[in-house]
C-alpha positions in Angstrom: 25.7 -10.8 1.4 22.8 -13.0 2.3 21.9 -15.0 -0.8 18.2 -15.1 -1.3 16.9 -18.1 -3.3 14.2 -17.7 -5.9 10.8 -18.8 -4.9 8.0 -19.3 -7.5 4.9 -20.5 -5.7 2.1 -18.2 -4.8 -1.0 -19.0 -2.7 -4.5 -17.8 -3.3 -5.3 -14.1 -2.9 -4.5 -11.6 -0.3 -4.7 -8.5 1.6 -5.2 -4.9 1.2 -2.4 -2.8 2.6 -4.5 -0.5 4.7 -1.9 2.2 5.3 -1.2 2.7 1.7 -3.6 2.2 -1.1 -6.5 0.7 0.8 -9.3 3.2 0.7 -13.0 2.6 1.0 -13.4 4.8 -2.1 -11.8 1.9 -4.2 -13.1 -1.4 -2.7 -12.0 -3.4 -5.7 -8.7 -3.0 -7.5 -6.1 -4.8 -9.6 -2.8 -3.2 -10.6 0.6 -4.1 -12.2 3.7 -2.0 -11.8 7.0 -2.3 -13.7 10.3 -0.6 -12.5 13.2 -1.1 -14.9 16.6 -1.1 -13.3 19.9 0.3 -14.6 21.3 -3.1 -15.7 19.9 -4.7 -18.9 17.0 -7.1 -18.2 16.9 -6.2 -14.5 13.6 -5.1 -13.0 11.2 -4.8 -10.1 7.6 -5.9 -10.6 4.6 -5.5 -8.4 1.2 -7.2 -8.7 -1.6 -6.1 -6.4 -5.2 -7.1 -5.9 -7.7 -5.9 -3.3 -11.3 -6.6 -2.5 -13.5 -5.2 0.3 -17.0 -6.5 0.8 -19.7 -5.5 3.3 -20.5 -8.0 6.1 -23.1 -5.9 7.9 -24.7 -2.5 6.9 -27.3 -0.3 8.5 -28.3 3.4 8.3 -25.6 4.3 10.8 -22.9 1.7 10.5 -20.8 -0.4 8.1 -18.6 -3.4 8.7 -16.6 -4.8 5.9 -13.7 -7.3 5.3 -12.0 -8.7 2.3 -9.0 -10.3 0.6 -6.2 -9.0 -1.5 -2.8 -9.9 -3.0 0.6 -8.2 -3.1 3.5 -9.8 -5.0 6.9 -8.1 -5.4 9.4 -9.6 -7.8 13.0 -8.3 -7.6 15.7 -9.1 -10.2 18.9 -7.1 -9.6 22.1 -8.7 -11.0 24.7 -6.3 -9.5 23.4 -7.0 -6.0 23.0 -10.8 -6.6 19.4 -10.2 -5.5 16.6 -12.2 -7.1 13.5 -13.1 -5.1 9.7 -12.9 -4.9 7.9 -11.6 -1.8 4.2 -11.9 -0.9 1.8 -10.4 1.6 -1.3 -12.3 2.3 -3.9 -11.3 4.8 -7.4 -10.1 5.8 -8.3 -6.4 6.4 -11.4 -5.0 8.1 -13.2 -1.7 8.1 -15.8 -0.4 10.5 -17.5 2.9 10.3 -20.2 4.4 12.5 -22.1 7.6 11.6 -23.3 9.8 14.4 -25.2 12.0 12.0 -25.0 13.2 8.4 -21.7 15.1 9.0 -19.8 13.2 11.7 -18.5 9.6 11.9 -15.7 7.4 13.2 -13.7 4.8 11.3 -11.7 1.8 12.5 -9.3 -0.1 10.3 -7.1 -3.2 10.8 -5.2 -5.9 9.0 -3.3 -9.0 9.7 -1.0 -10.3 6.9 1.8 -12.8 6.3 4.7 -11.0 4.6 7.4 -13.4 3.4 8.7 -15.5 0.5 6.3 -18.2 1.5 8.9 -21.0 1.5 7.7 -21.7 5.0 5.0 -19.8 6.9 4.9 -19.1 10.6 3.1 -16.6 12.9 6.5 -14.8 13.1 5.9 -13.6 9.6 2.8 -11.6 10.5 2.5 -7.8 10.2 -0.3 -6.1 12.2 -2.2 -2.9 11.4 -4.6 -1.0 13.6 -6.0 2.5 13.0 -8.8 4.9 13.9 -10.0 8.2 12.5 -12.7 10.8 13.2 -14.4 12.1 10.0 -16.2 15.4 9.6 -18.2 16.4 6.5 -17.8 20.2 6.5 -19.7 20.8 3.3 -20.8 19.1 0.1 -17.4 19.8 -1.3 -15.1 19.0 1.7 -14.8 16.0 4.0 -11.8 15.6 6.4 -10.8 12.8 8.7 -8.2 13.0 11.5 -6.6 9.7 12.5 -3.5 7.6 13.3 -2.4 4.1 12.2 -0.1 1.8 14.1 1.8 -1.0 12.2 3.8 -3.7 13.8 6.6 -4.3 11.2 9.7 -6.5 11.3 11.8 -3.3 11.7 9.8 -2.2 14.8 6.8 0.0 15.4 5.5 2.3 12.7 3.2 5.2 13.5 1.4 7.1 10.7 -0.7 10.2 11.5 -3.2 10.6 8.8 -5.4 13.4 7.4 -8.1 11.8 5.3 -9.1 14.2 2.5 -12.1 14.2 0.1 -12.3 17.6 -1.5 -14.2 18.5 -4.7 -13.3 22.1 -5.9 -15.6 21.6 -8.8 -17.8 18.9 -10.4 -14.9 17.9 -12.6 -12.0 18.0 -10.1 -11.5 15.8 -7.0 -8.6 15.7 -4.5 -8.7 12.6 -2.2 -6.5 10.3 -0.2 -4.8 9.8 3.1 -2.1 12.5 3.5 0.9 12.0 3.6 1.0 8.4 2.5 -1.3 8.4 -0.5 -2.9 11.3 -2.4 -4.7 11.7 -5.8 -5.8 14.7 -7.7 -8.2 13.7 -10.6 -9.7 15.9 -13.3 -12.6 14.5 -15.4 -13.0 15.9 -18.9 -16.2 13.9 -19.2 -17.7 10.7 -17.8 -15.2 8.4 -19.7 -11.9 10.3 -19.6 -10.0 11.4 -16.6 -6.4 12.6 -15.9 -4.6 13.0 -12.6 -1.5 12.9 -10.4 -0.9 10.4 -7.6 1.6 10.5 -4.7 2.7 7.6 -2.5 5.0 7.4 0.5 5.2 3.7 1.6 7.1 1.4 3.9 6.9 -2.4 3.9 8.9 -5.4 5.2 9.1 -9.1 4.4 10.6 -12.0 6.2 13.4 -13.8 4.4 13.9 -17.5 4.5 17.5 -17.6 5.3 19.2 -20.6 6.9 22.0 -18.6 8.6 20.0 -15.7 9.9 16.6 -16.8 11.2 15.4 -13.3 12.0 16.4 -11.9 8.6 14.0 -9.5 6.8 14.0 -7.0 4.0 12.7 -3.4 4.4 11.4 -1.4 1.5 10.9 2.4 1.5 9.3 3.9 -1.6 8.3 7.5 -2.6 6.7 7.9 -6.0 4.8 10.4 -8.1 2.9 9.4 -11.3 0.7 10.9 -13.9 -2.5 9.0 -14.5 -5.0 8.5 -17.3 -8.4 6.8 -16.6 -10.9 5.4 -19.0 -14.4 4.4 -18.0 -15.1 0.8 -18.9 -18.6 0.6 -17.5 -20.5 2.6 -14.8 -17.9 3.1 -12.0 -15.2 0.7 -13.3 -12.1 2.3 -14.8 -9.0 1.2 -16.6 -6.0 3.3 -15.5 -2.5 3.8 -17.0 0.3 5.7 -15.2 3.8 6.9 -15.9 5.9 8.1 -12.9 9.1 8.5 -11.0 10.0 6.3 -8.0 12.7 6.4 -5.4 13.0 2.9 -3.8 15.4 1.8 -1.0 15.8 -1.9 0.0 17.7 -2.8 3.2 18.4 -6.3 4.5 18.6 -6.8 8.3 19.5 -9.9 10.3 18.0 -9.1 13.7 14.7 -7.7 15.0 14.2 -4.1 16.1 12.0 -2.2 18.5 12.7 1.1 16.8 9.9 3.6 16.2 9.3 4.8 12.6 7.2 7.9 12.0 5.5 7.5 8.6 8.6 6.2 6.7 11.3 7.9 8.8 13.1 6.0 11.6 13.5 8.1 14.7 16.7 6.2 15.6 18.8 4.0 13.3 20.0 1.6 16.0 20.7 -1.3 13.7 22.8 -1.2 10.6 21.6 -3.1 7.5 23.7 -6.0 6.3 23.1 -5.0 2.7 21.2 -2.3 0.9 20.5 -1.1 -2.6 18.3 1.6 -4.1 16.6 2.4 -7.4 15.6 5.8 -8.7 13.9 6.0 -12.0 10.7 5.8 -14.1 8.0 3.2 -13.8 4.9 2.1 -15.5 1.6 1.1 -14.0 -1.7 -0.3 -15.3 -4.8 -1.2 -13.4 -8.5 -1.6 -13.0 -10.6 -0.1 -10.2 -14.2 0.1 -9.1 -14.5 3.6 -7.7 -17.1 5.0 -5.4 -17.6 8.8 -5.7 
């Protein structure tokens, strides 16, 4: 097995992963997730930060960019796998409104995904996406789009249905189906409960002296129950408990394969090593939410 040496230096702040949690409804967010593994004292930890700020804004258009941070810390004794991965980059969001009910949206991101022992342009992951948004009524807004991601494992294509639906004043269903959805019910202004679904794929370059093209691929499907408490105005503290199915695969050569959402259309390269983790996880975070 490729032995991955532990790295403990992190640089500034990073990117927002546009295909997953990055939504203009939550321009500021900080979260910490903990996934206990089967062996004693083994775990997976994730720390994420995102920030999206307006650069230019008018009655018909919006342009924004920001920074964010993603750190993933893996400690798995049975697999001799202990390492930290980072994704650091800059996203952008552009939206143009034709009228009160119709608009288009463009998203993008360039990030460096690696252990950050040494950084090169070969460690970059690119994201481009577009969607058409239609406000059908006061309760329903839908967007139809697609996102392309150039990952280390090839070309990822994600068709998206952007959803913002309010069946009632207390109940909201929103997200980007099928990769990230939330259903939130507000008892009052301060207390909310909900369910969140995520279907994610990511990849990080490994700093391996034997295999220069080595990288790790991570696929994750999770479902969690949320509780939110209003701290002030539109800022919320959230706590979640859920179930996650995570798969990690180590590859030693690049691929031009096509992946639809998280499912490869052709497994033309066998992983050198892999391990999975199925179980409960905890998550806490703070978000500034636009309704």
